[in-house]
C-alpha positions in Angstrom: -23.9 -11.9 -30.7 -24.8 -8.3 -31.2 -22.2 -5.5 -30.8 -24.2 -3.9 -28.1 -24.2 -7.2 -26.1 -20.4 -7.4 -26.5 -20.0 -3.9 -25.2 -22.2 -4.7 -22.2 -20.2 -7.8 -21.4 -16.9 -5.8 -21.7 -18.2 -3.1 -19.3 -19.3 -5.8 -16.8 -15.8 -7.4 -17.0 -14.1 -4.1 -16.4 -16.4 -3.4 -13.4 -15.7 -6.8 -12.0 -12.0 -6.1 -12.1 -12.5 -2.7 -10.4 -14.5 -4.3 -7.6 -11.8 -6.9 -7.1 -9.2 -4.2 -6.6 -11.3 -2.7 -3.8 -11.7 -6.2 -2.3 -7.9 -6.7 -2.4 -7.4 -3.2 -0.9 -9.8 -4.0 2.0 -7.9 -7.2 2.8 -4.5 -5.3 2.7 -5.9 -2.6 5.1 -7.0 -5.3 7.5 -3.6 -6.9 7.4 -1.9 -3.6 8.2 -4.2 -2.9 11.1 -3.5 -6.4 12.6 0.2 -6.2 12.0 0.5 -2.8 13.8 -1.6 -4.1 16.7 0.6 -7.1 16.9 3.6 -4.9 17.1 2.3 -2.3 19.6 0.5 -4.8 21.8 3.0 -7.7 21.6 0.2 -10.0 20.3 2.2 -12.9 18.8 -0.9 -14.9 17.9 -2.1 -11.9 15.8 1.3 -11.7 14.2 1.1 -15.3 13.3 -2.4 -14.7 11.8 -1.0 -11.9 9.6 1.8 -14.0 8.3 -0.5 -17.0 7.6 -3.0 -14.8 5.7 -0.5 -13.1 3.4 -1.2 -15.8 0.8 -4.8 -14.6 0.4 -3.4 -11.3 -1.0 -1.0 -13.1 -3.3 -3.8 -15.3 -4.6 -5.9 -12.2 -5.3 -3.1 -10.6 -7.2 -2.8 -13.7 -9.4 -6.5 -13.9 -10.0 -6.9 -10.3 -11.0 -3.8 -10.5 -13.2 -5.3 -13.5 -15.0 -8.6 -11.6 -15.4 -6.8 -8.7 -17.0 -4.8 -10.9 -19.3 -8.1 -12.6 -20.4 -9.7 -9.2 -21.1 -6.8 -8.0 -23.2 -6.7 -11.3 -25.2 -10.5 -11.4 -25.8 -11.5 -7.7 -26.0 -8.3 -6.0 -27.2 -9.1 -2.8 -25.4 -7.8 0.6 -26.6 -7.4 4.1 -25.3 -9.1 4.6 -21.9 -10.1 1.0 -21.4 -6.5 -0.1 -22.0 -5.2 2.5 -19.6 -7.7 1.2 -17.0 -6.4 -2.4 -17.4 -2.8 -1.2 -17.1 -3.7 0.8 -14.0 -5.2 -2.3 -12.5 -2.1 -4.3 -13.2 0.1 -1.7 -11.6 -2.2 -1.2 -8.6 -2.4 -4.9 -7.7 1.4 -5.0 -7.7 1.6 -2.2 -5.2 -1.2 -3.7 -3.1 0.7 -7.0 -3.0 3.8 -5.3 -1.9 1.9 -3.5 0.8 0.7 -6.9 2.0 4.3 -8.0 2.1 5.2 -5.0 4.3 2.4 -5.9 6.7 3.8 -9.4 6.9 7.2 -8.0 7.6 5.9 -5.8 10.4 4.3 -9.0 11.9 7.6 -10.9 11.6 9.5 -8.0 13.3 6.9 -8.1 16.1 7.6 -11.8 16.6 11.4 -11.1 16.7 11.0 -8.2 19.2 8.7 -9.9 21.6 10.2 -13.4 21.1 13.5 -12.4 22.5 14.6 -11.6 26.1 13.8 -7.9 26.2 15.5 -5.5 28.6 12.6 -3.1 28.4 9.4 -2.7 26.5 10.0 -0.7 23.3 8.0 2.5 22.6 6.0 2.5 19.4 4.3 5.8 19.7 5.9 7.3 16.6 5.4 4.1 14.5 1.7 4.0 15.5 1.4 7.6 14.4 3.1 6.8 11.1 0.8 3.8 10.6 -2.3 6.0 11.1 -1.0 8.3 8.4 -0.2 5.6 5.8 -3.6 3.9 6.4 -5.3 7.2 5.7 -3.2 7.4 2.5 -4.2 3.9 1.5 -7.9 4.5 2.0 -7.6 7.8 0.1 -5.8 6.1 -2.8 -8.4 3.4 -3.1 -11.2 5.9 -2.9 -9.5 7.9 -5.7 -9.4 4.7 -7.7 -13.1 4.0 -7.1 -14.2 7.6 -7.9 -11.5 8.3 -10.5 -10.4 11.3 -8.4 -7.2 12.7 -10.0 -6.9 15.5 -7.4 -6.0 13.0 -4.7 -2.5 12.4 -6.2 -1.1 15.8 -5.1 -2.6 15.5 -1.6 -1.0 12.0 -1.2 2.3 13.3 -2.5 2.3 15.9 0.3 1.3 13.3 2.9 4.1 11.0 1.7 6.6 13.7 2.4 5.2 14.0 5.9 5.5 10.3 6.4 9.2 10.4 5.2 9.8 13.1 7.8 8.2 11.0 10.5 10.5 8.1 9.5 13.5 10.3 9.8 12.5 11.3 13.3 12.1 7.6 14.3 15.5 6.9 12.8 17.1 9.7 14.8 15.4 8.5 18.0 16.5 5.0 17.6 20.2 6.0 16.9 20.2 8.0 20.1 18.6 5.1 21.9 21.3 2.7 20.7 24.1 5.1 21.6 22.7 5.5 25.1 22.2 1.7 25.6 24.1 -0.6 23.3 22.2 -3.6 24.7 19.2 -2.3 22.8 20.9 -2.3 19.4 19.4 -5.6 18.2 15.8 -4.6 19.2 16.2 -1.1 17.8 17.3 -2.5 14.4 14.2 -4.7 14.4 12.0 -1.6 15.2 13.8 0.3 12.5 12.9 -2.4 9.9 9.2 -2.2 11.1 9.3 1.6 10.7 10.8 1.3 7.3 8.0 -1.1 6.2 5.4 1.4 7.4 7.1 4.2 5.5 7.1 2.1 2.3 3.4 1.5 2.6 3.0 5.2 2.2 5.1 5.1 -1.0 2.9 2.4 -2.5 -0.3 4.3 -1.6 1.1 7.4 -3.2 1.8 5.3 -6.4 -1.8 4.1 -6.6 -3.1 7.6 -6.6 -0.6 8.4 -9.3 -1.9 5.6 -11.5 -5.4 7.1 -11.3 -4.0 10.2 -13.0 -2.6 8.0 -15.7 -5.9 6.1 -16.1 -7.9 9.3 -16.4 -5.6 11.6 -18.4 -2.9 9.3 -19.8 -0.1 11.2 -18.0 2.6 9.7 -15.8 3.1 11.6 -12.5 4.9 8.9 -10.5 8.3 10.7 -10.2 6.9 14.3 -10.4 7.1 17.0 -7.7 3.8 18.3 -6.3 4.1 21.4 -8.5 4.6 19.2 -11.6 1.7 17.0 -10.7 -0.6 20.0 -10.3 0.5 21.3 -13.7 -0.1 17.9 -15.4 -3.4 17.4 -13.8 -4.6 20.9 -14.7 -3.6 20.6 -18.4 
């Protein structure tokens, strides 16, 4: 087998792994959308669907991980190719955890609407948060697909905004519980759902950071916005 043919095969294998990441990301996005709809609309059948479909995301993580292991064993990648494989490994972990958060939101929806509610909860703030983190997820996957390192700083800023939104939800729920102790149990379930949404933003931010590592070999995961800009510009 010629060296050129081996290189072409290797490139095809790497491209296959990249496309599988985007496939997994699309499935995760669909799960989030359905989970939020189940929560805001009280659609328990949709919540059950999200919970039942979580295994598809887990299966994809295992399959992609096995493909990466095979590539490392057979091709022994170095430099940029090795960073790409490592980025894929980290990314599928974050995507799987996002899937877990979608499942958790669905489970919280079942708890909230499956109990005898005194009143219908408001989910305006959580819906706004979910729109923000979905935009972040799409941006991070787009950054991965286009190798766009500039997205990392923008997602870092957006993640700070999501954290501020979560703090506002927390303050609102504390006030709500103080005013009506009968709503404490439901409010705690809503808080768990809101925290799951906030964590999705964290994972999306991580994925954009991995793209910087893949492209430049620099870790920006725990960096401030200013530190990110400096490392990206170097």
